[in-house]
C-alpha positions as CSV (number, residue, x, y, z in Angstrom):
1,M,114.5,106.1,118.5
2,K,117.1,105.8,115.8
3,A,117.3,103.2,113.1
4,N,120.4,102.8,110.9
5,G,121.1,100.9,107.6
6,M,117.4,100.6,106.6
7,N,115.2,101.9,103.9
8,G,111.9,103.9,104.0
9,W,108.7,102.0,104.8
10,D,105.1,102.9,105.4
11,A,104.4,101.4,108.8
12,T,101.2,103.3,109.5
13,N,99.3,100.2,110.4
14,R,102.1,98.6,112.3
15,S,101.6,100.3,115.7
16,C,102.9,98.5,118.8
17,H,100.5,97.9,121.6
18,S,101.2,95.6,124.6
19,R,99.2,92.7,123.3
20,N,100.0,93.1,119.6
21,C,103.7,93.1,120.2
22,L,103.6,89.5,121.2
23,P,103.8,86.8,118.5
24,D,100.5,85.0,118.1
25,F,102.2,81.7,117.9
26,D,103.9,79.6,120.7
27,P,106.4,77.1,119.3
28,W,108.7,77.2,122.2
29,L,106.7,75.6,125.0
30,D,108.9,73.3,126.9
31,G,107.9,72.3,130.4
32,N,111.5,71.5,131.3
33,N,112.8,74.9,130.4
34,V,110.2,77.5,131.3
35,K,112.9,80.2,131.9
36,G,114.4,79.6,128.5
37,M,111.0,79.8,126.8
38,A,110.0,83.0,128.5
39,A,113.4,84.6,127.8
40,M,113.2,83.8,124.1
41,K,109.6,84.9,123.7
42,A,110.4,88.1,125.5
43,F,113.3,88.8,123.2
44,V,111.3,88.2,120.0
45,A,108.4,90.2,121.4
46,G,110.7,93.1,122.1
47,L,112.2,92.9,118.6
48,V,108.7,93.0,117.1
49,C,107.9,96.1,119.1
50,L,111.1,97.8,117.9
51,V,110.4,97.0,114.3
52,A,106.7,98.1,114.6
53,Q,107.6,101.4,116.4
54,A,110.0,102.4,113.6
55,A,107.2,103.9,111.6
56,F,109.2,107.0,110.8
57,A,112.6,105.3,110.6
58,P,114.1,103.7,107.5
59,L,113.1,100.1,107.3
60,A,114.3,98.0,104.4
61,Y,112.2,95.0,103.2
62,S,114.6,93.3,100.8
63,Q,114.1,90.1,98.8
64,G,115.7,88.1,101.6
65,V,115.6,84.4,101.0
66,V,113.9,84.6,97.6
67,C,116.3,85.9,95.0
68,Q,115.4,83.9,91.9
69,L,112.5,81.7,90.7
70,P,113.1,78.1,89.8
71,P,110.6,76.0,87.7
72,D,107.2,75.7,89.3
73,G,107.0,72.7,91.6
74,T,110.6,73.1,92.9
75,W,111.3,73.1,96.6
76,V,114.3,73.4,99.0
77,R,114.6,72.5,102.6
78,F,116.9,74.3,105.1
79,E,117.9,73.0,108.4
80,G,119.8,74.6,111.3
81,S,119.9,75.8,114.9
82,Y,118.4,78.7,116.9
83,T,120.2,79.5,120.2
84,Q,120.0,82.2,122.8
85,S,122.4,83.4,125.6
86,E,121.6,85.7,128.5
87,I,124.6,87.9,129.3
88,R,124.6,88.5,133.1
89,P,127.7,90.5,134.1
90,D,126.3,91.0,137.7
91,S,125.5,87.4,138.3
92,A,127.9,85.0,140.0
93,E,126.6,82.3,137.6
94,G,127.7,84.3,134.6
95,K,126.4,83.8,131.1
96,L,123.4,81.5,130.7
97,D,123.2,79.5,127.5
98,I,119.7,78.3,126.8
99,S,119.4,74.9,125.1
100,P,119.3,75.4,121.3
101,W,116.2,74.8,119.2
102,I,116.1,73.0,115.9
103,E,114.7,74.9,112.9
104,K,113.6,73.8,109.4
105,V,112.5,76.0,106.6
106,W,110.8,74.9,103.4
107,I,110.5,77.2,100.4
108,K,108.4,76.0,97.5
109,S,106.9,77.2,94.2
110,V,103.4,75.9,94.3
111,G,101.6,77.4,91.3
112,S,101.4,80.3,88.8
113,E,98.7,82.6,87.5
114,M,98.1,85.9,85.8
115,A,97.1,88.6,88.2
116,E,96.7,92.4,88.2
117,Y,99.8,94.3,89.5
118,R,100.2,98.0,89.1
119,G,97.2,98.2,86.8
120,E,98.4,95.5,84.4
121,M,97.9,91.7,84.1
122,T,101.2,90.2,85.2
123,A,102.7,86.7,85.4
124,C,102.8,85.8,89.1
125,R,104.0,82.9,91.2
126,W,102.7,81.3,94.4
127,I,105.5,80.9,96.9
128,E,105.0,79.0,100.1
129,I,107.3,79.2,103.1
130,K,107.0,76.9,106.0
131,I,108.8,77.3,109.3
132,D,109.2,74.6,112.0
133,R,111.1,75.6,115.2
134,G,111.3,73.9,118.6
135,R,113.0,71.3,120.7
136,E,114.0,67.9,119.3
137,K,111.6,65.1,120.4
138,D,111.8,61.5,119.1
139,G,113.8,62.6,116.1
140,N,111.3,65.3,115.1
141,I,110.7,69.0,116.0
142,D,108.3,69.6,118.8
143,T,106.8,73.0,117.7
144,G,104.6,73.3,120.8
145,L,100.9,73.8,121.1
146,T,100.4,75.8,117.8
147,G,102.7,74.0,115.4
148,S,104.1,75.3,112.1
149,E,104.0,78.7,110.6
150,I,103.2,78.9,106.9
151,Y,103.3,81.9,104.5
152,K,101.7,81.6,101.1
153,V,102.2,84.6,98.8
154,L,101.5,85.6,95.2
155,I,104.4,87.7,93.8
156,P,105.0,89.2,90.4
157,E,107.7,87.1,88.6
158,S,109.3,90.3,87.2
159,S,110.0,91.6,90.7
160,V,112.4,88.8,91.6
161,I,116.0,89.5,90.7
162,A,119.3,88.1,92.0
163,S,121.0,91.4,92.3
164,N,120.6,93.9,95.2
165,V,120.0,96.7,92.6
166,D,117.9,96.8,89.5
167,Q,119.0,97.6,85.9
168,N,119.0,101.3,86.8
169,K,121.2,100.8,89.9
170,V,118.3,101.5,92.2
171,P,118.4,99.3,95.4
172,V,115.8,96.5,95.3
173,S,114.5,97.0,98.8
174,F,111.4,94.8,98.9
175,L,109.6,91.9,97.3
176,P,106.1,93.1,96.5
177,L,102.9,91.1,97.1
178,V,99.9,90.8,95.0
179,K,98.3,89.0,97.9
180,G,99.3,86.6,100.7
181,Y,98.3,84.7,103.7
182,R,99.8,83.5,107.0
183,K,98.8,80.5,109.0
184,V,100.0,79.5,112.5
185,G,99.3,76.0,113.7
186,K,95.7,75.0,113.4
187,A,94.3,78.5,113.2
188,D,92.7,79.7,110.0
189,P,94.9,81.5,107.4
190,K,94.9,85.3,107.8
191,P,95.4,87.7,104.9
192,L,98.7,89.6,105.0
193,T,98.1,93.4,105.0
194,E,101.7,94.4,104.2
195,P,102.4,95.3,100.6
196,A,105.7,93.4,100.7
197,L,106.8,90.0,102.0
198,Q,107.9,90.4,105.6
199,L,109.3,87.3,107.2
200,Y,111.4,89.2,109.8
201,P,111.2,89.0,112.8
202,L,108.4,86.5,113.4
203,G,109.3,84.1,110.6
204,I,112.9,84.1,109.5
205,L,115.4,86.1,111.5
206,V,117.4,87.5,108.6
207,G,117.0,91.3,108.5
208,Y,116.3,93.4,105.4
209,Y,119.2,95.5,104.3
210,R,119.5,98.4,101.9
211,E,123.1,97.5,101.3
212,L,124.9,94.1,101.5
213,K,128.7,94.1,101.5
214,V,130.3,91.4,99.4
215,V,132.7,89.5,101.6
216,E,133.7,86.7,99.1
217,A,132.8,86.7,95.4
218,S,133.1,83.0,95.2
219,I,133.2,80.6,98.2
220,D,132.0,77.1,99.0
221,P,128.9,77.5,101.2
222,E,129.4,74.1,102.7
223,V,125.8,73.0,102.5
224,G,124.1,69.6,102.3
225,I,123.6,69.7,98.6
226,E,126.5,68.0,96.8
227,A,126.2,70.0,93.6
228,V,126.4,73.4,95.3
229,K,130.1,74.4,95.6
230,Q,130.1,78.1,94.8
231,A,128.3,81.0,96.3
232,Q,128.6,84.8,96.9
233,Q,129.0,85.7,100.5
234,L,127.4,88.9,101.7
235,Q,127.0,90.7,105.0
236,G,124.7,93.4,106.4
237,Q,123.9,95.1,109.7
238,I,120.9,96.9,111.2
239,S,120.9,98.9,114.4
240,I,117.6,100.0,116.1
241,E,118.2,102.3,119.0
242,R,116.1,103.9,121.7
243,T,117.1,105.9,124.8
244,T,117.5,102.8,127.0
245,S,117.9,100.0,124.6
246,R,119.6,99.1,121.3
247,T,119.2,96.0,119.1
248,V,121.9,95.2,116.6
249,Q,121.4,92.5,114.0
250,E,124.2,91.2,111.8
251,S,123.5,88.7,109.0
252,T,125.6,86.8,106.5
253,I,123.9,85.4,103.4
254,W,125.4,83.0,100.8
255,K,123.8,83.5,97.4
256,S,124.1,80.8,94.8
257,P,122.2,80.3,91.4
258,D,122.6,76.6,91.9
259,V,120.1,76.5,94.8
260,P,116.4,77.0,94.1
261,F,115.4,80.6,95.0
262,G,119.0,81.7,95.0
263,V,120.1,81.4,98.7
264,A,122.2,78.5,99.9
265,R,122.8,79.5,103.5
266,W,122.2,82.3,106.0
267,S,123.3,83.1,109.6
268,A,122.4,85.9,111.9
269,K,123.3,87.3,115.3
270,I,120.9,89.6,117.2
271,T,122.3,91.4,120.2
272,R,120.2,93.4,122.7
273,E,121.9,96.1,124.7
274,V,120.6,98.3,127.5
275,K,121.6,101.4,129.5
276,D,120.0,104.0,131.8
277,A,118.2,106.9,130.1
278,Q,120.7,109.5,131.5
279,E,123.8,107.6,130.4
280,A,125.8,108.2,127.3
281,R,125.5,106.0,124.2
282,D,128.8,104.3,124.9
283,A,127.3,102.9,128.1
284,F,125.2,100.3,126.3
285,K,125.9,96.8,127.6
286,P,124.8,93.5,126.0
287,V,122.1,91.5,127.9
288,S,121.2,88.8,125.4
289,E,122.2,87.3,122.1
290,V,120.3,85.2,119.6
291,T,122.2,83.3,116.9
292,I,120.8,81.5,113.9
293,E,122.5,79.2,111.4
294,M,120.6,77.7,108.4
295,K,121.9,75.6,105.5
296,A,120.2,74.1,102.5
297,K,120.0,70.4,103.0
298,E,117.8,69.0,100.2
299,T,116.0,70.1,97.1
300,G,113.6,68.5,94.6
301,T,110.7,68.7,92.3
302,E,108.5,65.8,93.5
303,G,107.2,64.3,96.6
304,A,105.1,65.5,99.6
305,E,107.6,68.3,100.5
306,G,106.9,70.1,97.2
307,K,103.1,70.2,97.7
308,S,101.2,73.1,99.1
309,E,100.1,72.7,102.7
310,L,97.8,75.8,102.7
311,T,94.5,76.1,100.9
312,V,93.6,79.8,100.5
313,P,90.7,81.7,98.8
């Protein structure tokens, strides 16, 4: 297997076994669209396997959707869509577009404390990220049997910077954790074992890139917050390849200091391609695509949306 465009990562404990490759949440249950549910779950499960199996390949865990820290108590809500298409060149019915899902993501600052990091007491911040994804039902998101996914992590404040490189021009490839937890639906929170915040691919489908290309230095991100009119537009790409399959992910991120946590919008397209083992690399053909489009819709410092929903030790 080959992996391109990603940084080194210790994935010793991220082995991929048949059961462990599957997400332990099920937000896509829809009795009216069993095929669509199965197809999407299979796609994400396969993507988890690819990421997990890349133990020796360069994997970049960048700061992703947290690029700056606003005052404690601040929150932002993103809204968007999550769609999949099955590409069937040998089928008379042609391409199958599965009904899109609705997605909402909340990012909140829910507390601060001093904690030990790299042998020193360091100012840290509790960040909570909640993800709702599913079909629309009665004006709300039907997340299925297991409900929302919530991450609550304690991060060193000094590790959060807006740039993709630090003051020494070294790429900032991950957001380290002092500790963290993940809760799916009604299940109890589970401690995160990774030393860095990893939302991709189970949480937020924006990959982690060693390098992001600046497409526009200043552009209107066209989000739902009236005061946000300027952002830097960046793009990145990751390719993970095996003998018979290849997954290519392309993301666009709009960074803006006018939005809490520094990101105004993101989009991604994930394409899965296959070929026979004996065929040349140029024989890869696409079989499915997932596209995501998320925009900041509202922000604030008060109300229920800014309160922590996860009690942890």
